C-alpha positions in Angstrom: 59.4 -61.2 -24.6 57.5 -58.8 -22.4 54.5 -56.8 -23.7 55.4 -53.1 -24.2 52.6 -52.2 -21.7 54.2 -54.3 -18.9 57.9 -53.6 -19.7 58.2 -50.6 -17.5 56.5 -52.2 -14.4 58.1 -54.4 -11.8 56.1 -57.0 -9.9 54.5 -55.4 -6.8 55.1 -58.6 -4.8 58.7 -59.7 -5.6 60.1 -56.6 -7.3 61.3 -58.3 -10.4 60.6 -57.4 -14.0 58.5 -59.9 -16.0 54.8 -59.4 -15.9 52.6 -61.2 -18.4 49.2 -59.8 -19.3 46.0 -61.8 -19.1 44.1 -60.4 -22.0 40.8 -62.0 -21.2 40.5 -59.6 -18.3 40.1 -56.5 -20.5 36.7 -57.7 -21.8 35.2 -58.2 -18.3 33.0 -55.5 -16.7 34.2 -54.5 -13.3 33.0 -53.1 -10.0 34.3 -50.5 -7.5 35.1 -51.4 -3.9 32.1 -49.4 -2.7 29.9 -51.7 -4.8 29.1 -49.7 -7.9 29.3 -51.2 -11.4 32.3 -50.1 -13.5 33.0 -50.6 -17.2 35.3 -53.1 -18.7 39.0 -52.3 -19.2 42.2 -52.2 -17.3 45.2 -54.4 -17.4 45.7 -57.6 -15.3 49.1 -59.3 -15.1 50.8 -62.2 -13.4 54.5 -62.2 -12.5 56.4 -65.0 -14.2 58.8 -65.1 -11.2 56.5 -65.3 -8.2 53.0 -65.7 -9.7 51.8 -62.4 -8.1 48.5 -61.3 -9.5 48.1 -57.6 -10.0 46.8 -54.8 -12.1 49.2 -52.3 -13.7 49.4 -48.9 -11.9 49.5 -47.2 -15.3 48.0 -43.8 -16.1 44.6 -45.3 -16.9 44.4 -47.1 -13.5 45.6 -43.9 -11.7 42.9 -41.9 -13.4 40.2 -44.5 -12.6 41.0 -44.6 -8.9 40.9 -40.8 -8.7 37.4 -40.8 -10.3 36.3 -43.7 -8.0 37.5 -42.1 -4.8 36.1 -38.7 -5.8 32.6 -40.2 -5.5 33.3 -42.9 -2.9 30.4 -43.9 -0.7 31.3 -46.7 1.7 28.3 -49.0 2.5 26.0 -46.6 0.5 23.1 -49.1 0.4 23.0 -49.2 4.2 23.5 -45.5 5.0 27.1 -46.1 6.0 26.3 -49.0 8.3 29.2 -51.5 8.2 28.6 -54.8 6.3 27.7 -57.6 8.6 29.2 -61.1 8.4 27.1 -64.2 8.9 29.2 -66.4 11.1 26.9 -69.3 12.1 24.5 -71.7 10.4 21.7 -70.1 12.3 22.3 -66.8 10.4 23.7 -64.8 13.3 25.5 -61.7 12.0 28.2 -59.5 13.4 29.9 -56.4 12.0 33.1 -57.4 10.2 35.3 -55.0 12.2 34.1 -56.4 15.5 35.3 -59.9 14.6 38.7 -58.5 13.6 39.1 -56.3 16.7 38.4 -59.3 18.8 41.0 -61.4 17.0 43.7 -58.7 17.4 42.9 -58.3 21.1 43.2 -62.0 21.6 46.3 -62.6 19.6 48.6 -59.6 19.9 49.0 -59.5 23.7 48.3 -55.8 23.8 49.2 -53.7 26.8 46.4 -51.9 28.8 47.5 -48.5 27.4 49.0 -47.8 24.0 48.7 -45.9 20.7 47.0 -47.2 17.6 46.8 -45.8 14.1 44.4 -47.2 11.4 45.8 -46.6 7.9 42.9 -46.2 5.5 40.4 -45.7 8.4 37.4 -44.8 6.2 34.5 -43.7 8.4 36.0 -45.2 11.5 34.2 -48.5 11.8 37.3 -50.3 13.0 38.4 -47.5 15.2 35.0 -47.5 16.9 35.5 -51.2 17.6 39.0 -50.7 18.9 37.7 -47.8 21.1 35.3 -50.2 22.9 37.9 -53.0 23.3 40.8 -50.8 24.2 39.3 -47.9 26.2 42.6 -46.6 27.6 44.3 -46.4 24.2 44.9 -43.3 22.1 43.4 -43.7 18.6 44.6 -42.1 15.4 43.5 -42.4 11.8 44.9 -41.9 8.3 43.0 -41.3 5.1 43.5 -39.5 1.8 41.1 -36.7 2.9 39.4 -35.4 6.0 35.9 -36.1 4.7 35.0 -38.4 7.6 36.6 -36.3 10.3 33.2 -35.4 11.9 32.4 -39.0 12.4 35.8 -39.9 13.6 35.7 -37.2 16.3 32.6 -38.9 17.8 34.7 -42.0 18.7 35.9 -42.1 22.3 39.7 -41.7 22.7 40.1 -40.6 19.1 43.0 -38.1 18.9 43.5 -36.9 15.4 43.3 -37.8 11.7 46.3 -37.5 9.4 44.8 -36.7 6.0 47.8 -37.7 3.8 48.8 -40.4 1.4 52.4 -40.1 2.6 52.9 -42.3 5.6 56.3 -40.7 6.2 54.5 -37.5 7.1 52.8 -39.2 10.1 54.6 -38.4 13.3 55.2 -40.6 16.3 55.4 -44.4 17.0 52.5 -46.8 17.6 52.0 -50.0 19.5 49.5 -51.2 16.9 49.2 -50.2 13.2 46.2 -51.6 11.4 45.5 -51.7 7.7 42.0 -53.2 7.2 41.1 -53.5 3.5 43.6 -50.7 2.5 46.7 -52.5 1.4 45.1 -53.9 -1.8 44.3 -50.3 -2.8 47.9 -49.0 -2.5 49.8 -48.0 -5.7 53.1 -49.2 -4.0 52.3 -51.9 -1.5 55.9 -52.7 -0.6 56.9 -49.1 0.2 53.6 -48.7 2.0 54.2 -51.7 4.2 57.8 -50.7 4.8 56.7 -47.2 5.9 53.9 -48.7 8.0 56.4 -51.0 9.8 58.6 -47.9 10.5 55.7 -46.4 12.5 55.8 -49.3 15.0 57.3 -49.2 18.5 60.0 -51.8 19.0 57.5 -54.5 20.2 54.6 -53.1 18.2 52.3 -55.1 16.0 51.1 -54.5 12.4 47.6 -55.9 11.5 46.6 -56.4 7.9 43.2 -57.6 6.4 42.9 -58.1 2.7 40.7 -60.2 0.3 41.9 -63.8 -0.3 42.1 -64.2 -4.1 42.0 -68.0 -3.7 38.5 -67.9 -2.2 37.3 -64.5 -3.4 37.4 -64.6 -7.2 35.3 -61.4 -7.6 38.2 -59.4 -6.1 39.9 -59.5 -9.5 37.1 -57.3 -10.8 37.4 -54.6 -8.2 38.8 -51.7 -10.3 40.5 -49.9 -7.5 42.3 -53.0 -6.1 45.8 -53.2 -7.4 47.1 -56.4 -5.8 45.2 -59.6 -5.4 46.8 -61.6 -2.5 47.0 -65.2 -1.6 48.1 -66.0 1.9 51.6 -66.9 0.7 51.9 -63.8 -1.4 51.0 -61.5 1.5 53.4 -63.3 3.9 56.2 -62.9 1.3 55.5 -59.2 0.6 55.4 -58.6 4.4 58.7 -60.3 4.8 60.2 -58.0 2.2 59.0 -55.1 4.2 60.8 -56.4 7.3 57.9 -58.2 9.0 57.4 -61.7 10.3 54.0 -63.2 11.0 52.8 -63.8 14.5 49.5 -65.1 13.0 48.4 -65.5 9.3 45.1 -67.1 8.6 42.3 -67.4 6.1 39.8 -68.7 8.7 39.1 -65.6 10.8 36.7 -64.2 8.1 35.5 -66.0 5.1 37.2 -65.0 1.8 39.8 -62.8 3.6 43.4 -63.0 4.8 44.1 -62.0 8.4 47.8 -61.2 9.1 49.4 -60.0 12.4 53.1 -59.3 12.2 56.1 -57.7 14.0 59.3 -56.3 12.8 61.8 -59.0 11.8 64.5 -59.5 9.2 63.8 -63.1 8.5 63.4 -63.7 4.7 60.9 -66.1 3.2 61.7 -68.3 0.1 60.3 -67.3 -3.3 56.8 -68.3 -4.4 55.8 -70.8 -7.1 54.9 -68.7 -10.2 52.8 -71.5 -11.7 50.2 -71.4 -8.9 49.4 -67.7 -9.5 49.1 -68.1 -13.3 46.8 -71.2 -12.9 44.6 -69.4 -10.4 44.3 -66.3 -12.5 43.4 -68.2 -15.6 40.8 -70.4 -13.8 39.3 -67.3 -12.2 38.9 -65.4 -15.4 37.4 -68.4 -17.1 34.9 -68.9 -14.3 33.9 -65.2 -14.1 33.0 -65.2 -17.8 30.9 -68.3 -17.3 29.0 -66.6 -14.5 28.1 -63.8 -16.9 27.0 -66.2 -19.6 24.7 -68.1 -17.3 23.3 -64.8 -15.9 22.5 -63.6 -19.5 20.7 -66.9 -20.2 18.6 -66.8 -17.0 17.7 -63.1 -17.2 15.8 -63.8 -20.4 13.5 -66.4 -18.8 11.0 -64.3 -16.9 11.1 -62.5 -13.6 14.8 -62.3 -12.6 16.6 -61.2 -9.5 20.2 -61.1 -8.2 21.2 -62.4 -4.8 23.3 -59.9 -2.9 24.0 -56.1 -3.2 27.7 -56.2 -2.4 30.7 -56.7 -4.7 29.5 -59.8 -6.7 25.9 -58.8 -7.0 26.6 -55.2 -8.2 29.3 -56.5 -10.6 26.8 -59.0 -12.1 24.1 -56.3 -12.4 26.5 -54.1 -14.4 27.8 -57.0 -16.4 24.2 -57.8 -17.4 23.5 -54.2 -18.4 20.9 -53.8 -15.6 18.8 -56.8 -16.7 17.4 -57.6 -13.3 14.0 -56.9 -11.9 15.0 -56.9 -8.2 17.7 -57.8 -5.7 17.6 -60.2 -2.8 19.6 -59.6 0.4 19.8 -61.0 3.9 21.3 -57.9 5.4 18.4 -56.2 7.2 20.0 -52.8 6.8 19.5 -53.1 3.0 16.2 -54.8 2.7 13.4 -52.3 1.7 15.8 -50.0 -0.1 16.3 -49.6 -3.9 19.3 -49.6 -6.2 18.9 -48.1 -9.7 15.1 -48.2 -9.1 15.1 -51.9 -8.4 13.8 -53.1 -5.0 16.0 -55.0 -2.5 13.9 -57.8 -1.1 14.3 -60.3 1.7 14.5 -64.0 0.4 11.0 -64.8 1.5 9.6 -61.8 -0.4 11.1 -62.7 -3.7 8.2 -63.2 -6.2 6.8 -66.7 -6.6 8.2 -68.4 -9.7 10.9 -65.8 -10.2 14.6 -66.9 -10.7 17.1 -65.5 -8.3 20.7 -66.0 -9.4 23.3 -66.4 -6.7 26.6 -65.0 -8.0 28.9 -66.4 -5.2 31.6 -69.1 -5.4 30.2 -72.7 -5.9 31.0 -73.7 -2.3 29.1 -70.7 -0.9 26.3 -70.5 -3.4 25.3 -74.1 -2.9 24.8 -73.4 0.8 22.6 -70.4 0.0 20.6 -72.3 -2.5 20.0 -75.1 0.0 19.0 -72.6 2.7 16.5 -70.9 0.3 14.9 -74.1 -0.9 11.6 -73.5 1.0 10.9 -70.0 -0.5 8.6 -69.3 -3.4 11.3 -68.0 -5.8 13.8 -70.4 -7.5 17.4 -69.8 -6.3 20.1 -71.0 -8.8 23.9 -71.2 -8.4 26.6 -70.2 -10.9 28.5 -72.7 -12.9 31.0 -75.0 -11.2 34.7 -74.1 -11.1 36.5 -75.0 -14.3 38.7 -78.1 -14.0 40.8 -77.3 -17.0 40.7 -73.7 -18.3 41.2 -73.3 -22.1 44.8 -73.6 -23.2 44.3 -70.5 -25.4 44.3 -68.4 -22.2 47.8 -69.5 -21.4 48.9 -68.4 -24.9 47.1 -65.1 -24.5 48.8 -64.4 -21.1 52.1 -63.9 -22.9 52.7 -61.4 -25.6 55.4 -61.9 -28.2 
């Protein structure tokens, strides 16, 4: 029997009724997508038909996203500079959007001239990259407000911004529609994708980039993210919106799903619901263990947190601000402060201090190994749980 809270909501992925709450989620502190701590609360559910992991777009969630977006500051710890991605063992870094633009240009067989619209364009980081790579294209943007219009107008070949949440109000057709870290925010992802596909020229391409919940467990904690996609879930949702994948990968950027599709009516088979439930249970169990270890370490002398993006800011909030400093490898953030706490380079972390690395075990182990020669002690989070407590399974269904 479905919980009364979920009874009026259909699954955002498959469209069927039958969402089961994971009650352990409600006790976990959260974080916003612009990397600010956010209090515990909210409702996380898994579909018993397809395993789709999602929050409920209930009045509380709608109110929270309004408050989050009213004070939204993308990349606020680096004065709006886009987050860099470390792509090689030597530590070489590139802006995230540059890597994605290069992928689209290589894969989509784009014409020399065309029209592009970026849905959820933010301050134009991706549009600026497309402008350099596609100098003869007309570029358009879409956002909920025109707050970034001044910055967008500086981009060569930028034409106009459509400040609307209704994609049906956007005129014209486009050779490329991009949705880079916007679909996971959408209150109705199926209708959003369907309307985005309707903006395409007949041979146009739709490009999507979203977090990969299978390798990015902290995405569950982002308060303004509604859906948490696996590669299979995104492909299935896109097929329901009339799209077929030209390319779909989790290897273009770490912890992210990269999808390039075109209009097609081919349907994909349903998903295995057990996979989603097991993944959500394991993730919640592990996230709680990350907090528990952080609480223990923060009481043992000088204590720092590695990273000032989603996971680091989430942990800082979860520990109630019990950290003396942050450590980051992003040069645009080193030397700044958050909440009065300095952001240091790894080599400047105090001798004898503990620096907790709240990243997945596979990633944190590499960081800890790389930091072995520094004066501070860098420590990883717990290993991934092999067998989450059976009680979580019982809590996931309400009778």
